[in-house]
N, CA, C and O of each residue as an XYZ file, in Angstrom:
512
protein
N     -45.922     51.891    -39.244
C     -45.015     53.085    -39.867
C     -45.382     54.028    -38.942
O     -46.530     54.298    -38.592
N     -44.227     54.577    -38.514
C     -44.700     55.873    -37.945
C     -44.530     57.318    -38.089
O     -44.195     58.298    -37.423
N     -44.997     56.935    -39.505
C     -45.299     58.392    -39.786
C     -46.011     59.309    -39.164
O     -45.631     60.472    -39.029
N     -47.426     58.715    -38.608
C     -48.207     59.489    -38.056
C     -48.483     58.428    -36.610
O     -48.582     57.204    -36.699
N     -48.545     58.947    -35.744
C     -48.527     58.436    -34.308
C     -49.719     59.252    -33.228
O     -49.893     60.406    -33.620
N     -50.250     59.036    -32.440
C     -51.032     59.675    -31.535
C     -50.070     58.548    -30.437
O     -49.654     57.407    -30.638
N     -49.960     59.495    -29.203
C     -49.951     58.594    -27.807
C     -49.914     59.978    -26.736
O     -49.643     61.178    -26.788
N     -50.336     59.041    -25.832
C     -50.868     59.685    -24.255
C     -49.429     59.831    -23.840
O     -48.426     59.165    -24.096
N     -49.667     61.044    -23.031
C     -48.607     61.515    -22.223
C     -48.001     60.911    -21.656
O     -46.780     60.761    -21.718
N     -49.173     60.187    -20.615
C     -48.720     58.827    -19.623
C     -47.580     57.749    -20.498
O     -46.439     57.538    -20.087
N     -48.029     57.275    -21.488
C     -47.243     56.401    -22.141
C     -45.809     56.977    -22.283
O     -44.900     56.313    -21.786
N     -45.447     58.397    -23.046
C     -44.639     58.508    -23.300
C     -43.719     59.025    -22.339
O     -42.512     58.857    -22.518
N     -44.234     59.752    -21.147
C     -43.740     59.682    -19.761
C     -42.708     58.637    -18.908
O     -41.784     58.758    -18.104
N     -43.480     57.473    -19.620
C     -43.335     56.274    -18.759
C     -42.200     55.490    -19.226
O     -41.468     54.810    -18.507
N     -42.076     55.699    -20.993
C     -41.119     54.696    -21.711
C     -40.126     55.753    -22.239
O     -38.962     55.351    -22.242
N     -40.330     57.104    -22.720
C     -39.830     57.842    -23.396
C     -39.800     57.760    -24.845
O     -40.324     56.826    -25.453
N     -39.179     58.750    -25.424
C     -39.409     58.904    -26.746
C     -38.593     57.558    -27.872
O     -38.196     56.454    -27.498
N     -38.546     58.122    -29.251
C     -37.576     57.211    -29.952
C     -36.176     57.073    -29.482
O     -35.611     58.045    -28.981
N     -35.446     55.676    -29.639
C     -34.421     55.482    -29.082
C     -33.244     56.249    -30.215
O     -32.991     55.536    -31.186
N     -32.667     57.332    -30.185
C     -32.094     58.091    -30.771
C     -31.042     57.559    -31.676
O     -30.597     58.178    -32.643
N     -30.641     56.271    -31.267
C     -29.704     55.331    -32.053
C     -29.821     55.057    -33.182
O     -28.952     54.995    -34.052
N     -31.402     54.791    -33.269
C     -31.914     54.625    -34.712
C     -31.748     55.763    -35.671
O     -31.875     56.912    -35.248
N     -31.497     55.552    -36.822
C     -31.381     56.861    -37.655
C     -33.043     57.197    -37.739
O     -33.810     57.801    -36.989
N     -33.218     56.435    -39.149
C     -34.251     56.570    -39.883
C     -35.476     55.165    -39.988
O     -36.666     55.308    -40.268
N     -35.080     54.416    -39.811
C     -35.236     53.116    -40.212
C     -35.718     52.064    -38.577
O     -34.817     51.796    -37.782
N     -36.958     51.663    -38.343
C     -37.048     50.994    -37.352
C     -37.500     51.889    -35.956
O     -38.092     51.219    -35.110
N     -37.341     52.926    -35.725
C     -37.236     53.642    -34.203
C     -38.728     53.454    -34.124
O     -39.084     53.318    -32.953
N     -39.657     53.404    -34.943
C     -40.644     53.473    -34.261
C     -41.526     51.945    -33.914
O     -42.633     51.891    -33.378
N     -40.800     50.916    -34.322
C     -40.894     49.365    -34.090
C     -40.699     48.873    -32.881
O     -41.372     48.071    -32.235
N     -39.394     49.607    -32.553
C     -38.532     49.261    -31.293
C     -39.134     50.254    -30.365
O     -39.096     49.859    -29.200
N     -39.876     51.852    -30.585
C     -40.662     52.241    -29.194
C     -41.884     51.528    -29.336
O     -42.310     51.599    -28.183
N     -42.673     50.933    -29.936
C     -43.822     50.239    -29.474
C     -43.614     48.857    -28.765
O     -44.394     48.448    -27.905
N     -42.660     48.261    -29.125
C     -42.244     47.510    -28.492
C     -41.542     47.745    -27.076
O     -41.529     46.854    -26.227
N     -41.139     48.613    -26.935
C     -41.160     49.504    -25.409
C     -42.226     49.939    -24.876
O     -42.285     49.999    -23.647
N     -43.114     50.269    -25.528
C     -44.113     50.763    -25.028
C     -45.435     49.298    -24.842
O     -46.448     49.467    -24.165
N     -45.179     48.140    -25.475
C     -46.065     47.003    -25.582
C     -45.490     46.588    -23.770
O     -46.303     46.454    -22.855
N     -43.923     46.440    -23.580
C     -43.639     45.821    -23.007
C     -43.625     46.443    -21.422
O     -43.269     45.779    -20.448
N     -44.028     47.677    -21.374
C     -44.396     48.925    -20.474
C     -45.854     48.255    -20.030
O     -46.377     48.598    -18.970
N     -46.521     47.206    -20.971
C     -48.120     47.104    -20.438
C     -48.999     47.971    -21.112
O     -50.055     48.216    -20.529
N     -48.794     48.511    -22.251
C     -49.880     49.558    -22.924
C     -49.887     49.040    -24.068
O     -49.107     48.304    -24.673
N     -51.374     49.759    -24.421
C     -51.661     48.592    -25.793
C     -51.903     49.699    -27.197
O     -52.485     50.777    -27.075
N     -51.494     49.332    -28.139
C     -51.869     50.336    -29.171
C     -52.733     49.892    -30.074
O     -52.731     48.678    -30.279
N     -53.559     50.642    -30.736
C     -54.669     50.442    -31.557
C     -54.617     50.946    -32.533
O     -54.006     52.015    -32.522
N     -55.181     50.502    -33.815
C     -55.284     50.942    -34.838
C     -56.774     51.728    -35.482
O     -57.905     51.260    -35.347
N     -56.505     52.743    -36.043
C     -58.221     53.636    -36.520
C     -57.727     53.899    -37.934
O     -56.845     54.644    -38.360
N     -58.597     53.030    -38.549
C     -58.289     52.649    -39.864
C     -59.055     54.152    -40.849
O     -59.011     54.288    -42.071
N     -59.681     55.068    -39.877
C     -60.239     56.154    -40.207
C     -59.549     57.474    -40.529
O     -59.813     58.384    -41.315
N     -58.489     57.244    -39.575
C     -57.508     57.822    -39.713
C     -57.208     58.467    -41.001
O     -57.698     57.959    -42.010
N     -56.370     59.661    -41.121
C     -56.062     59.835    -42.674
C     -54.449     60.581    -42.629
O     -54.304     61.210    -41.581
N     -53.477     60.622    -43.362
C     -52.654     61.488    -43.283
C     -51.813     60.785    -44.635
O     -52.110     59.675    -45.077
N     -50.895     61.506    -45.102
C     -50.105     61.477    -46.143
C     -48.515     61.659    -46.127
O     -47.847     62.691    -46.052
N     -48.066     60.097    -46.237
C     -46.726     60.000    -46.103
C     -46.426     60.018    -47.514
O     -47.124     59.438    -48.345
N     -45.242     60.775    -47.825
C     -44.547     61.010    -48.941
C     -43.489     59.904    -48.756
O     -42.586     60.039    -47.929
N     -43.587     59.009    -49.390
C     -42.556     57.504    -49.286
C     -41.439     57.928    -50.202
O     -41.468     58.467    -51.309
N     -40.406     57.518    -49.401
C     -39.011     57.739    -50.395
C     -38.453     59.680    -50.179
O     -37.404     60.099    -50.669
N     -39.417     60.557    -49.377
C     -38.908     61.949    -49.807
C     -37.872     62.000    -48.665
O     -37.094     62.954    -48.650
N     -37.804     61.170    -47.825
C     -36.393     61.550    -46.955
C     -35.006     61.116    -47.231
O     -34.027     61.625    -46.687
N     -34.959     60.177    -48.078
C     -33.897     59.450    -48.499
C     -34.037     58.974    -49.907
O     -34.806     58.053    -50.180
N     -33.303     59.587    -50.816
C     -33.381     59.893    -52.505
C     -32.806     58.828    -53.110
O     -32.939     58.415    -54.263
N     -31.783     58.199    -51.698
C     -30.756     56.862    -52.540
C     -31.028     55.439    -52.182
O     -30.416     54.862    -51.283
N     -32.187     54.754    -53.083
C     -31.742     53.148    -52.470
C     -31.020     52.678    -51.506
O     -31.447     52.239    -50.439
N     -30.050     52.746    -51.806
C     -28.817     52.203    -51.037
C     -28.844     53.156    -49.595
O     -28.959     52.699    -48.458
N     -28.756     54.086    -49.835
C     -28.879     54.463    -48.373
C     -30.284     53.960    -47.403
O     -30.239     53.628    -46.218
N     -31.495     54.013    -48.271
C     -32.651     53.602    -47.341
C     -32.200     51.917    -46.866
O     -32.756     51.479    -45.859
N     -31.338     51.137    -47.503
C     -31.513     49.752    -47.253
C     -30.468     49.510    -45.959
O     -30.659     48.866    -44.928
N     -29.222     50.313    -46.430
C     -28.139     50.593    -45.504
C     -28.779     51.293    -43.973
O     -28.204     51.344    -42.886
N     -30.004     51.733    -44.296
C     -30.300     52.619    -42.918
C     -31.489     51.347    -42.293
O     -31.685     51.218    -41.085
N     -32.001     50.726    -43.052
C     -32.766     49.845    -42.620
C     -31.920     48.529    -42.032
O     -32.222     48.007    -40.959
N     -30.826     48.061    -42.870
C     -29.933     47.381    -42.106
C     -29.204     47.635    -40.575
O     -29.057     46.920    -39.584
N     -28.905     48.754    -40.851
C     -28.282     49.322    -39.609
C     -29.224     49.610    -38.548
O     -28.751     49.966    -37.469
N     -30.520     49.510    -38.681
C     -31.747     49.506    -37.566
C     -31.905     47.933    -36.948
O     -32.116     47.599    -35.782
N     -31.727     47.097    -38.142
C     -32.052     45.663    -37.417
C     -30.541     45.319    -36.557
O     -30.507     44.668    -35.513
N     -29.367     45.889    -37.222
C     -28.371     45.294    -36.505
C     -28.395     45.948    -34.792
O     -28.158     45.294    -33.776
N     -28.687     47.140    -34.859
C     -29.071     47.865    -33.804
C     -30.207     47.076    -33.152
O     -29.917     46.494    -32.107
N     -30.965     47.013    -33.431
C     -32.031     46.546    -32.450
C     -31.640     45.166    -31.851
O     -31.974     44.972    -30.682
N     -30.994     44.218    -32.491
C     -30.437     42.948    -32.155
C     -29.384     42.870    -31.562
O     -29.122     41.783    -31.048
N     -28.472     43.928    -31.435
C     -27.542     44.586    -30.326
C     -27.993     44.490    -28.863
O     -27.682     43.727    -27.949
N     -28.843     45.540    -28.959
C     -29.795     45.963    -27.977
C     -30.725     44.847    -27.071
O     -30.954     45.041    -25.877
N     -31.266     43.561    -27.870
C     -32.507     42.951    -27.606
C     -32.148     41.440    -27.233
O     -32.618     40.720    -26.352
N     -30.867     41.122    -28.476
C     -31.016     39.744    -28.472
C     -29.446     39.190    -28.362
O     -28.631     40.082    -28.596
N     -29.057     38.314    -28.153
C     -27.950     36.991    -27.819
C     -27.025     37.521    -29.103
O     -27.316     38.149    -30.121
N     -25.829     37.001    -28.602
C     -24.554     37.000    -29.367
C     -24.770     36.380    -30.743
O     -24.581     36.836    -31.871
N     -25.334     34.914    -30.204
C     -25.663     34.199    -31.265
C     -26.818     34.599    -32.300
O     -26.639     34.362    -33.495
N     -27.935     35.168    -31.881
C     -28.509     35.504    -32.635
C     -28.230     37.024    -33.583
O     -28.710     37.413    -34.648
N     -27.448     37.495    -32.843
C     -27.040     38.803    -33.678
C     -26.213     38.091    -35.131
O     -26.449     38.345    -36.313
N     -25.098     37.051    -34.504
C     -24.416     36.457    -35.739
C     -25.394     35.850    -36.805
O     -25.126     35.964    -38.001
N     -26.322     35.322    -36.456
C     -27.535     34.510    -37.623
C     -28.133     35.877    -38.037
O     -28.285     35.730    -39.250
N     -28.539     37.063    -37.738
C     -29.196     38.022    -38.344
C     -27.750     38.675    -39.481
O     -28.005     39.267    -40.531
N     -26.928     38.527    -39.208
C     -25.534     38.960    -39.880
C     -25.546     38.330    -41.277
O     -25.489     38.792    -42.416
N     -25.661     36.828    -40.641
C     -25.674     36.021    -41.793
C     -26.747     35.974    -42.675
O     -26.588     35.638    -43.848
N     -27.682     36.240    -42.274
C     -28.803     36.312    -42.992
C     -28.965     37.616    -43.804
O     -29.557     37.521    -44.879
N     -28.545     38.720    -43.443
C     -28.719     40.009    -43.719
C     -27.369     39.771    -45.332
O     -27.671     40.335    -46.384
N     -26.395     39.161    -45.284
C     -25.549     39.247    -46.362
C     -25.947     38.048    -47.422
O     -25.732     38.162    -48.629
N     -26.535     36.920    -46.843
C     -27.352     36.125    -47.784
C     -28.118     36.855    -48.318
O     -27.970     37.020    -49.529
N     -28.907     37.362    -47.815
C     -30.044     37.885    -48.401
C     -29.925     38.830    -49.452
O     -30.695     38.814    -50.412
N     -28.631     39.987    -49.277
C     -28.282     40.888    -50.018
C     -27.903     39.921    -51.062
O     -28.659     39.718    -52.012
N     -26.839     39.349    -50.948
C     -26.061     38.509    -51.988
C     -27.080     37.749    -52.995
O     -26.849     37.572    -54.191
N     -28.066     37.395    -52.413
C     -29.146     36.680    -53.321
C     -30.556     37.437    -54.000
O     -31.461     36.968    -54.690
N     -30.321     38.732    -53.509
C     -31.539     39.878    -54.215
C     -31.024     40.068    -55.205
O     -31.707     40.087    -56.229
N     -29.062     40.364    -55.278
C     -28.744     41.032    -56.738
C     -28.990     40.259    -57.741
O     -29.659     40.844    -58.594
N     -28.649     38.837    -58.088
C     -29.146     38.126    -59.362
C     -30.656     38.081    -59.284
O     -31.204     38.296    -60.364
N     -31.387     37.871    -58.341
C     -33.166     37.845    -58.205
C     -33.419     39.196    -59.158
O     -33.992     39.267    -60.245
N     -32.761     40.280    -58.328
C     -33.447     41.620    -59.189
C     -32.951     42.025    -60.659
O     -33.448     42.809    -61.467
N     -31.621     41.100    -60.743
C     -31.260     41.184    -62.230
C     -32.396     40.224    -63.262
O     -32.694     40.670    -64.370
N     -32.745     39.420    -62.966
C     -33.909     38.591    -63.603
C     -34.933     39.217    -64.390
O     -35.262     39.172    -65.575
N     -35.376     39.878    -63.254
C     -37.044     40.731    -63.182
C     -36.359     41.902    -63.676
O     -37.227     42.713    -63.998
N     -35.189     42.373    -63.888
C     -35.047     43.240    -65.027
C     -34.970     44.743    -63.765
O     -34.921     45.865    -64.270
N     -34.967     44.628    -62.260
C     -34.924     45.696    -61.513
C     -33.356     46.346    -61.444
O     -32.428     46.124    -60.667
N     -33.481     47.199    -62.547
C     -31.394     47.134    -62.258
C     -31.415     48.310    -61.467
O     -30.328     48.525    -60.931
N     -32.306     49.146    -61.218
C     -32.394     49.923    -60.187
C     -31.771     49.345    -58.356
O     -30.949     49.750    -57.535
N     -32.658     48.333    -58.454
C     -32.320     47.601    -57.411
C     -30.886     46.730    -57.228
O     -30.339     46.607    -56.132
N     -30.361     46.139    -58.489
C     -29.293     45.758    -58.415
C     -28.353     46.590    -58.188
O     -27.559     46.408    -57.265
N     -28.302     47.538    -58.921
C     -27.252     48.880    -58.426
C     -26.918     48.909    -56.966
O     -25.816     48.722    -56.449
N     -28.577     49.297    -56.135
C     -28.630     49.765    -54.891
C     -27.658     48.549    -54.051
O     -26.684     48.776    -53.333
N     -28.259     47.218    -54.391
C     -27.549     45.740    -53.738
C     -26.207     45.833    -53.650
O     -25.463     45.434    -52.754
N     -25.860     46.624    -55.067
C     -24.506     46.488    -55.002
C     -23.416     46.955    -54.245
O     -22.365     46.555    -53.744
N     -24.357     48.342    -54.414
C     -23.612     49.752    -53.388
C     -23.788     49.062    -51.891
O     -23.131     49.271    -50.871
N     -24.769     48.276    -52.090
C     -25.063     48.133    -50.166
C     -23.958     47.069    -49.825
O     -23.197     47.199    -48.866
N     -23.936     45.985    -50.711
C     -22.715     44.761    -50.271
C     -21.599     45.071    -49.313
O     -21.711     44.842    -48.109
N     -20.432     45.635    -49.897
C     -19.804     46.004    -49.389
C     -19.755     46.789    -48.195
O     -18.944     46.546    -47.300
N     -20.733     47.882    -48.132
C     -20.762     48.402    -46.652
C     -21.590     48.081    -45.765
O     -21.775     48.681    -44.706
N     -22.346     46.741    -46.290
C     -22.796     45.822    -45.586
C     -21.766     44.875    -44.785
O     -21.942     44.446    -43.645
N     -20.605     44.627    -45.654
C     -20.029     43.604    -45.060
C     -18.902     44.504    -44.003
O     -18.286     44.000    -43.064
N     -18.840     45.808    -44.401
C     -17.803     46.399    -43.448
C     -18.476     46.642    -42.243
O     -18.038     46.216    -41.175
N     -19.481     47.279    -42.333
C     -20.712     47.385    -41.120
C     -20.783     46.362    -40.169
O     -20.748     46.637    -38.969
N     -20.891     45.065    -40.625
C     -21.031     43.762    -39.683
C     -19.898     43.404    -39.296
O     -20.053     42.884    -38.192
N     -18.827     43.391    -39.592
C     -17.347     42.704    -39.400
C     -16.226     43.880    -38.898
O     -15.014     43.861    -38.687
N     -17.259     44.881    -38.824
C     -15.715     45.903    -38.068
C     -16.440     46.181    -36.752
O     -15.882     46.829    -35.866
C-alpha cells in the first residue's frame, strides 16, 4: 500500500514519480514495478507505524471499485499484449457479474448495490 513510503533520491531521480494516469488505485504498485525493473530493491520495515484512514479518499464503494478497475485496465494497456488486455476485460466483467449474486447470498447489500452501479460503467469503460 502506498500510503506511507520512504524512497532514496537516487531511485526517484532514475525512475521518476507516480504515473499520473493512475488516479488513485494501483499507482504505487506500478511505481514499485518500475523501481524493481530499474534494479532497485524494496524493503519492508515492520516497526514503522502510520495511520491510514481507509476509505477516507473515496466515499463511494462504486467509485472505489471503478478506480481500481481503471487502474488494472491502464496497467495492462501499458505493459501487456492486446490478447492479455482482452482476457483482463473478460475477467473483470465476469468477476463483477459473479460478485453481484455472491454478495446477495451473503446479504452484503452495500456491495451488491456498488457492483450493480459499476457493471454498466465497466461495460462502457471496456468497450469504448
